C-alpha positions as CSV (number, residue, x, y, z in Angstrom):
1,M,0.0,0.0,0.0
2,V,1.2,3.4,-0.9
3,G,-0.3,6.8,0.0
4,A,-1.1,9.5,-2.4
5,G,0.3,12.0,0.1
6,P,0.9,12.5,3.8
7,G,-2.1,11.7,5.9
8,A,-3.7,9.7,3.0
9,G,-4.9,6.9,5.4
10,V,-2.5,4.1,4.4
11,T,-1.8,3.0,8.0
12,H,-5.5,3.1,9.0
13,T,-6.6,1.3,5.8
14,G,-3.9,-1.3,6.2
15,I,-4.8,-2.1,9.8
16,L,-8.5,-2.4,8.8
17,L,-7.5,-4.8,6.0
18,A,-5.3,-6.9,8.3
19,E,-8.1,-7.2,10.8
20,F,-10.5,-8.2,8.0
21,L,-8.2,-10.9,6.6
22,E,-7.4,-12.3,10.0
23,E,-10.8,-12.2,11.7
24,R,-13.2,-12.6,8.8
25,R,-11.2,-14.7,6.4
26,G,-9.0,-16.7,8.9
27,A,-5.8,-15.8,7.0
28,R,-2.5,-15.5,8.9
29,T,-1.8,-11.8,8.3
30,L,0.9,-9.3,9.1
31,F,0.6,-5.5,8.8
32,L,4.2,-4.3,8.1
33,E,5.2,-0.7,8.7
34,V,8.0,-0.2,6.2
35,N,9.3,3.3,6.4
36,N,7.4,5.7,8.7
37,H,8.6,5.0,12.3
38,R,6.3,7.7,13.6
39,D,3.4,5.4,13.0
40,I,4.8,2.6,15.2
41,Q,2.8,3.6,18.3
42,Y,-0.3,3.8,16.1
43,I,0.2,0.3,14.6
44,Q,0.9,-1.3,17.9
45,K,-2.8,-1.0,18.5
46,S,-3.1,-3.8,16.0
47,R,-2.0,-7.3,17.1
48,F,-1.0,-8.1,13.5
49,S,1.8,-5.5,13.2
50,A,5.6,-5.3,13.0
51,D,8.3,-2.8,12.0
52,Y,10.2,-3.7,8.8
53,E,13.6,-2.9,10.4
54,S,12.9,-5.3,13.3
55,L,12.6,-8.2,10.8
56,E,16.4,-8.1,10.3
57,G,16.3,-7.5,6.5
58,R,14.4,-10.6,5.6
59,G,12.5,-10.2,2.3
60,L,8.8,-10.1,2.0
61,E,8.7,-13.3,-0.1
62,E,10.6,-15.2,2.6
63,L,8.2,-13.9,5.3
64,C,5.2,-14.9,3.2
65,L,6.5,-18.5,2.7
66,E,7.5,-18.8,6.3
67,N,4.6,-17.5,8.4
68,Y,1.9,-15.6,6.7
69,D,-0.8,-15.9,4.1
70,Y,-0.9,-12.1,3.6
71,I,1.6,-9.3,4.4
72,I,0.2,-5.8,4.1
73,A,3.2,-3.5,3.6
74,D,2.6,0.2,4.5
75,M,5.1,2.2,2.4
76,G,3.7,5.6,3.3
77,T,4.5,7.7,0.3
78,D,7.8,6.0,-0.5
79,L,7.6,4.5,-3.9
80,N,11.2,3.4,-3.9
81,F,10.3,0.3,-1.8
82,W,8.7,-1.2,-5.0
83,K,12.2,-1.3,-6.6
84,K,13.3,-3.9,-3.9
85,G,11.1,-6.5,-5.4
86,L,7.8,-8.0,-4.4
87,P,6.4,-11.6,-4.2
88,Q,4.8,-12.8,-7.4
89,E,1.3,-12.6,-5.7
90,A,1.7,-8.9,-4.7
91,R,-1.3,-6.6,-5.0
92,A,-0.6,-2.9,-5.4
93,V,-3.0,-0.4,-3.7
94,L,-2.8,3.4,-3.7
95,V,-4.7,5.0,-0.8
96,G,-5.8,8.6,-1.0
97,S,-8.5,11.1,-0.3
98,G,-11.3,11.7,-2.8
99,A,-12.1,15.1,-1.3
100,P,-12.3,17.6,-4.2
101,W,-9.2,19.6,-3.0
102,R,-7.1,16.4,-2.8
103,Q,-8.1,14.7,-6.1
104,G,-5.3,16.3,-8.1
105,R,-2.8,14.8,-5.7
106,F,-4.5,11.4,-6.0
107,C,-4.5,11.5,-9.8
108,Q,-0.8,12.5,-9.9
109,A,0.1,9.7,-7.5
110,V,-1.8,7.1,-9.7
111,K,0.2,8.2,-12.8
112,G,3.4,8.1,-10.8
113,V,3.0,4.6,-9.5
114,R,2.0,3.3,-12.9
115,Q,5.3,4.6,-14.3
116,M,7.4,3.2,-11.4
117,A,5.8,-0.2,-11.4
118,P,3.9,-0.8,-14.6
119,E,3.9,-4.6,-14.2
120,L,1.5,-4.3,-11.3
121,A,-2.3,-4.0,-11.6
122,W,-2.8,-0.9,-9.4
123,Q,-6.0,-0.3,-7.6
124,G,-7.1,2.9,-5.9
125,V,-8.9,3.3,-2.6
126,L,-10.4,6.6,-1.5
127,S,-11.1,7.3,2.1
128,L,-13.4,10.4,1.6
129,S,-15.4,10.4,-1.6
130,S,-18.7,9.5,-3.2
131,Q,-19.4,6.6,-5.5
132,K,-20.0,9.1,-8.3
133,E,-16.5,10.6,-7.8
134,A,-14.9,7.1,-7.7
135,R,-16.6,6.2,-11.0
136,R,-15.4,9.4,-12.6
137,L,-11.9,8.9,-11.4
138,T,-11.9,5.2,-12.5
139,E,-12.8,6.4,-16.1
140,Y,-10.4,9.3,-16.1
141,L,-7.4,7.2,-14.7
142,E,-8.3,3.9,-16.3
143,T,-7.6,2.4,-12.9
144,P,-10.1,0.8,-10.6
145,V,-11.0,3.2,-7.8
146,A,-13.2,2.2,-4.8
147,V,-14.6,4.2,-1.9
148,L,-13.8,2.9,1.5
149,G,-15.6,5.5,3.5
150,W,-14.8,6.2,7.2
151,Q,-14.4,3.0,9.2
152,P,-13.2,3.1,12.8
153,L,-10.5,0.6,13.9
154,H,-11.6,-2.6,15.8
155,E,-15.3,-2.1,14.9
156,P,-17.4,-4.3,12.6
157,L,-16.9,-3.4,9.0
158,T,-19.7,-2.1,6.8
159,A,-20.8,-4.3,3.9
160,A,-19.4,-1.7,1.5
161,C,-16.0,-1.8,3.2
162,E,-15.9,-5.6,3.1
163,K,-16.7,-5.5,-0.6
164,V,-13.8,-3.1,-1.2
165,F,-11.4,-5.4,0.7
166,L,-12.6,-8.5,-1.2
167,S,-11.9,-6.7,-4.5
168,L,-8.4,-5.8,-3.3
169,I,-7.4,-9.3,-2.4
170,Q,-8.8,-10.7,-5.7
171,G,-6.8,-8.2,-7.8
172,G,-3.2,-8.8,-8.8
173,R,-0.5,-8.5,-11.4
174,K,-1.3,-7.9,-15.1
């Protein structure tokens, strides 16, 4: 997961997805904070979390094969992590705000990630937007964009939120 900008909601969305996979799907799941150590206190609220540096440099593929069905890697806004290589089954998700004053940043981020990692089938998730805006952005960007809406941590997910998460785990490489 990559954020379209600071405060895009990557950490929050990633923890929600980890809880969904673990609790609703029964999958062994790890939420991995890759590069923003300011978020460590925040992610410790989730029992599925770890700090990338604490894993002693092991690669994501090794971790997947070893212990987990899913690893959700929170890269903040650092696209350089993609250059380090991802497991074959990787899903690429860009999280951003669909608020009108932030849509330009989201559109730029989608174009940027497509250039950096064109082999991945990128999907977008908007935290604040309407379904109408998501459809408009999907057409404009030619990239699937879904609306997550506001969802508090550690609370039952809405049906709409579960639908978005199911679409994320069913996506993949081109």
